[in-house]
C-alpha positions in Angstrom: -7.2 129.0 -43.6 -9.7 128.7 -47.0 -9.7 129.9 -50.5 -12.6 129.9 -52.0 -12.2 130.8 -55.5 -15.0 131.5 -58.5 -17.7 132.3 -56.1 -20.7 133.8 -57.6 -20.6 136.9 -55.2 -24.1 138.4 -53.1 -22.7 139.6 -50.3 -26.0 140.2 -50.6 -25.2 142.6 -53.5 -24.4 141.3 -56.5 -20.2 141.3 -56.7 -20.1 139.4 -59.8 -17.2 136.6 -60.1 -14.8 137.1 -56.9 -12.1 135.2 -54.4 -12.6 134.8 -51.0 -10.1 134.4 -48.1 -10.6 133.2 -44.9 -8.6 132.9 -42.1 -9.1 132.2 -38.2 -12.6 132.4 -39.0 -12.7 136.1 -40.5 -12.7 136.8 -43.6 -9.2 138.3 -45.0 -9.8 139.8 -48.5 -12.6 139.1 -51.7 -11.6 140.2 -54.6 -12.4 139.4 -58.1 -11.6 136.3 -59.1 -8.0 135.5 -60.4 -6.4 138.6 -58.5 -5.1 136.4 -55.2 -2.2 134.0 -55.9 -2.5 131.1 -53.2 0.7 131.5 -52.8 0.2 134.8 -51.2 -1.2 133.6 -48.6 1.6 131.1 -47.5 1.4 131.8 -43.4 3.8 129.5 -41.2 1.6 126.1 -39.8 -1.3 127.1 -41.7 -2.7 125.3 -44.3 -4.5 126.4 -47.6 -7.4 124.7 -48.9 -8.7 125.7 -52.1 -12.4 125.6 -52.7 -13.8 126.1 -56.7 -17.1 127.1 -56.4 -17.1 126.8 -60.5 -19.2 130.4 -61.1 -21.9 129.2 -58.4 -23.6 131.6 -56.2 -22.5 132.1 -53.2 -24.3 134.1 -50.3 -23.4 134.5 -46.5 -24.8 132.7 -44.1 -28.1 131.9 -42.8 -28.9 133.7 -39.7 -32.1 132.3 -38.2 -33.5 134.6 -35.5 -36.5 132.5 -34.3 -34.7 128.8 -33.5 -36.3 126.5 -30.3 -33.1 125.2 -30.2 -33.3 123.1 -27.0 -36.7 121.8 -27.5 -40.4 123.7 -26.8 -44.3 122.5 -27.2 -46.0 121.4 -24.5 -49.4 122.1 -25.6 -50.8 118.6 -25.4 -48.6 117.3 -22.5 -45.4 115.9 -21.3 -45.4 113.5 -24.0 -45.3 116.5 -26.8 -42.2 118.4 -25.8 -39.8 118.5 -28.2 -36.2 117.6 -28.3 -33.1 120.2 -28.6 -32.0 120.2 -32.4 -28.4 118.9 -33.0 -25.2 120.6 -34.9 -26.2 118.2 -38.1 -30.0 119.8 -38.3 -28.2 123.7 -38.8 -25.5 122.6 -41.5 -28.0 121.3 -43.4 -30.3 124.3 -43.7 -27.4 126.5 -44.0 -28.0 128.1 -40.7 -24.7 129.4 -39.5 -26.4 131.6 -36.9 -29.1 131.4 -35.0 -31.0 132.8 -31.5 -33.0 130.5 -29.6 -35.6 130.8 -27.1 -38.4 129.4 -24.8 -41.6 129.5 -26.1 -44.9 128.8 -25.0 -43.7 126.7 -22.2 -42.0 129.1 -19.4 -42.4 127.3 -16.5 -41.2 123.9 -16.9 -38.6 124.7 -19.3 -35.3 126.9 -18.3 -33.4 129.3 -19.3 -30.3 127.6 -18.1 -30.8 124.9 -19.8 -31.2 127.7 -23.8 -27.9 129.1 -22.4 -25.9 126.5 -22.1 -27.1 124.7 -25.0 -26.1 127.7 -26.9 -23.1 127.5 -25.9 -22.7 123.8 -26.9 -23.6 124.8 -30.0 -21.6 127.7 -30.5 -18.4 125.0 -29.0 -19.6 122.8 -31.9 -19.6 124.8 -35.1 -22.2 127.9 -35.3 -23.0 130.9 -33.6 -25.6 131.5 -30.6 -27.5 134.1 -28.7 -31.0 132.9 -27.2 -33.6 136.0 -25.9 -34.5 136.4 -22.3 -38.5 135.7 -21.1 -41.2 133.3 -22.7 -44.7 134.0 -23.8 -45.9 135.3 -20.1 -45.7 138.1 -18.0 -43.7 138.0 -15.3 -40.8 137.6 -17.7 -38.8 134.3 -16.5 -34.8 135.5 -16.3 -31.8 133.7 -15.2 -30.4 136.8 -12.7 -33.5 138.2 -11.3 -34.4 140.9 -14.2 -34.5 141.3 -17.9 -31.6 144.5 -17.4 -29.5 142.0 -15.8 -29.5 139.3 -18.1 -28.7 141.7 -21.2 -25.5 143.4 -19.5 -24.3 140.2 -17.2 -25.0 137.5 -19.6 -23.0 137.6 -23.2 -25.7 135.1 -25.1 -28.7 137.8 -24.1 -29.5 139.9 -26.7 -32.8 140.4 -26.6 -36.2 139.6 -24.6 -39.7 137.2 -25.7 -43.2 137.8 -25.2 -46.3 137.3 -26.5 -49.4 139.4 -27.6 -52.4 138.5 -29.4 -52.7 135.1 -28.7 -54.6 133.1 -26.2 -51.4 131.4 -25.1 -50.3 134.6 -24.3 -50.8 136.0 -20.4 -52.4 139.0 -21.8 -50.4 141.7 -21.1 -51.9 145.1 -20.7 -50.6 148.2 -22.5 -48.0 149.1 -19.6 -46.6 145.6 -18.7 -45.8 145.6 -22.9 -44.4 149.5 -22.7 -42.4 148.5 -19.2 -40.9 145.2 -20.9 -39.7 146.9 -23.8 -38.4 149.9 -21.5 -36.7 147.0 -19.8 -34.9 145.3 -23.0 -33.8 148.9 -24.3 -32.3 150.2 -21.4 -30.6 146.5 -20.7 -29.5 146.8 -24.3 -28.5 150.1 -24.4 -26.1 149.4 -20.9 -24.9 146.5 -22.5 -24.0 147.9 -26.6 -26.7 145.0 -27.6 -29.7 145.3 -29.4 -32.1 145.0 -27.1 -34.9 143.9 -29.6 -38.6 142.7 -28.3 -38.8 139.7 -30.0 -43.3 139.8 -29.9 -45.0 136.4 -30.5 -47.7 136.7 -32.6 -51.2 135.4 -32.3 -54.3 135.8 -34.6 -56.2 137.6 -32.0 -58.3 140.4 -33.4 -56.2 142.9 -31.5 -53.1 142.0 -33.8 -50.4 144.5 -33.4 -52.3 147.4 -32.4 -50.5 146.9 -28.2 -47.4 147.8 -30.0 -48.7 150.6 -31.1 -50.2 151.7 -28.1 -47.0 151.0 -26.2 -45.0 153.4 -27.7 -47.6 156.2 -27.9 -46.2 159.0 -26.4 -43.2 157.8 -25.8 -39.1 158.6 -27.5 -38.9 154.8 -27.4 -38.2 153.9 -31.6 -40.6 151.5 -33.1 -37.9 149.1 -34.2 -37.3 148.2 -30.9 -39.8 146.0 -31.5 -39.5 142.8 -33.6 -42.9 141.0 -34.1 -43.0 137.5 -35.4 -45.6 135.1 -37.3 -46.6 138.2 -39.0 -47.7 136.1 -41.9 -50.3 133.7 -39.6 -53.3 135.0 -40.9 -54.1 138.0 -43.7 -55.6 140.0 -41.2 -52.2 140.3 -39.4 -50.4 140.7 -42.9 -52.7 144.4 -43.1 -51.5 145.9 -40.2 -48.1 144.7 -40.9 -47.9 147.1 -43.7 -48.8 150.1 -41.9 -46.4 148.8 -39.0 -43.3 148.6 -41.3 -44.4 151.9 -43.7 -43.8 153.5 -39.7 -40.0 151.9 -39.7 -41.0 148.7 -37.9 -39.0 145.4 -38.8 -41.2 142.7 -39.9 -40.5 138.6 -39.0 -42.1 136.0 -41.3 -42.1 132.7 -40.3 -40.9 131.0 -43.6 -43.5 129.1 -45.6 -42.2 127.5 -48.8 -44.8 126.5 -50.9 -47.9 126.7 -52.2 -49.3 124.9 -49.7 -47.2 126.2 -46.4 -46.9 124.2 -42.8 -47.8 127.5 -41.3 -49.8 130.1 -42.1 -49.4 132.1 -45.5 -47.2 131.5 -48.9 -43.3 133.7 -47.4 -43.2 134.5 -51.2 -46.8 136.3 -51.4 -46.3 138.1 -48.2 -43.2 139.6 -48.8 -44.6 140.4 -52.5 -47.2 142.0 -50.7 -45.3 144.1 -48.5 -43.2 145.5 -51.0 -45.9 146.3 -53.3 -47.6 148.7 -49.7 -44.6 150.5 -49.5 -42.8 148.5 -46.6 -39.0 148.7 -47.2 -37.0 145.4 -48.2 -34.6 146.4 -45.8 -37.2 146.0 -43.0 -38.3 142.3 -44.0 -37.0 139.3 -42.0 -37.3 135.3 -42.4 -37.2 132.8 -39.5 -38.2 129.3 -39.1 -39.1 128.8 -35.8 -37.3 125.8 -36.3 -37.9 122.7 -33.8 -40.8 124.8 -32.7 -44.3 123.0 -31.6 -46.6 124.5 -34.1 -50.6 123.1 -32.7 -53.9 123.4 -34.6 -56.9 124.4 -32.6 -61.3 124.0 -32.9 -63.5 126.9 -32.2 -63.4 125.4 -28.4 -60.1 126.4 -28.5 -59.2 122.4 -28.0 -55.9 121.2 -29.5 -56.7 118.8 -32.4 -53.4 118.8 -34.3 -49.6 119.6 -33.7 -46.1 119.4 -36.4 -42.5 120.2 -35.1 -41.4 123.9 -37.7 -38.9 122.8 -39.9 -35.3 124.5 -39.8 -35.0 124.4 -43.4 -38.1 126.2 -44.2 -35.6 129.3 -44.4 -33.1 127.8 -46.7 -35.8 126.3 -48.5 -37.6 129.5 -48.8 -34.9 131.5 -50.3 -33.9 128.3 -52.5 -38.1 128.8 -54.0 -37.3 132.2 -54.4 -34.4 132.4 -55.7 -35.8 129.9 -58.5 -38.7 131.8 -59.5 -37.0 135.3 -60.2 -39.6 137.0 -59.2 -37.7 139.4 -56.7 -33.7 140.4 -56.8 -32.0 137.9 -55.6 -30.2 140.7 -53.5 -33.6 141.7 -52.0 -34.1 137.7 -51.7 -30.7 136.9 -49.5 -30.4 140.0 -47.3 -33.9 139.4 -45.8 -31.6 136.4 -44.2 -28.4 137.7 -43.7 -27.7 141.5 -43.5 -31.3 142.5 -42.2 -31.6 140.5 -39.1 -27.8 141.5 -38.7 -28.9 144.7 -39.0 -31.6 144.9 -36.9 -29.7 142.2 -34.0 -26.6 144.8 -34.1 -24.3 141.8 -34.8 -21.6 143.8 -37.1 -19.7 140.1 -38.3 -22.8 138.9 -39.7 -25.1 138.5 -42.4 -22.4 140.2 -45.2 -19.1 138.5 -46.6 -16.5 141.3 -46.5 -13.1 142.1 -44.1 -13.3 141.7 -41.4 -16.5 139.9 -41.2 -16.7 136.4 -39.3 -16.3 133.7 -42.5 -19.7 132.2 -42.5 -20.7 131.5 -46.1 -23.7 129.1 -48.6 -22.4 127.8 -51.9 -25.8 127.0 -54.1 -25.4 124.7 -56.5 -27.6 125.8 -60.4 -30.7 124.0 -58.5 -30.4 126.2 -55.3 -29.2 122.8 -53.4 -26.9 123.3 -50.8 -23.2 122.5 -52.0 -20.7 124.1 -49.3 -21.4 125.2 -45.8 -18.4 127.5 -43.8 -19.2 128.5 -40.6 -16.4 130.9 -38.9 -14.2 129.6 -41.9 -14.8 126.4 -41.0 -16.2 124.2 -43.7 -19.1 121.8 -42.1 -20.7 120.4 -45.5 -19.0 119.9 -48.5 -20.5 118.8 -51.6 -23.8 118.3 -50.2 -22.5 116.2 -47.2 -22.4 117.1 -43.6 -18.8 116.8 -42.4 -19.1 117.6 -39.3 -21.5 116.5 -36.4 -22.3 117.6 -32.9 -20.7 115.9 -30.1 -23.8 113.5 -29.6 -24.3 112.6 -33.2 
């Protein structure tokens, strides 16, 4: 049992100084500071741990909806395959929930390995899900088709596909329509979100194939989850209309003035909001542990970087520090917004009945504490729980 006192709570809305009680991995109570005497939560056989946040900012744990936690890459050959991530990488990044997926290589990398890695991370301390499919069509699956994967595999909550990218299979409009229909029906039957995560490249077609695929159908635009929309200016401009029509937009987090990938996140978010995209339809993810190759005009790979898992936290910390956006807006993009889109009702908020996923940030927006499902994985900036082989 954990009692977190004197928290400047954003759940993600501002709640002022609060005390939070977590038991058996779930949030039991959230009350104004000082209203909960520790003795009132003394249960036989359960030790009470009291942590004083000292007025520091407390927010829900980060939900990273785009992580290659079992490795990715390979564009430059076998030596360029990124290795699997370990638990401490998530703790240091403030990520308490992660969605894993395959990348460019849906040929030599297996969904079975991804599934087992997700289950291993879950046992070690964080919450995980995966997407079936890969960049291309036909989609690799675990059971033979997308609908069965969603219905029969607990961890599968959506499908991955690449569009408008030279590494994609350049699916036809009919193939995209079939893919989004399959994942939608699979989601309906399984009670899951059934989102189609669409890796967006920089080809001129941009988001047009997605809009054409649902034209004349009753498929909601929210069934799509286009990611990397901050890749280039033209894609950002297209994203405005997509967002204003009710679609979700996922930005690959890029902190600072010289980001490792695409355009500055704060600049992109500011432009989307100014042009009428609802803040509730914007999410941030890391593309963590994914390969980020660069190509020349001939299509030859000229360099390769690995997506940093902590890019979401560093972006959030930077945006909170500049005060350009309301704190609740920034925090919701990595907590309640992805939780709502992915239909994860116990995630993304700090309220009774939700999982005990919390971050405590000091005055300079550095991580002090990380709790996942009520278990402290970081204390005073030091990782206290590590993975099996760390």
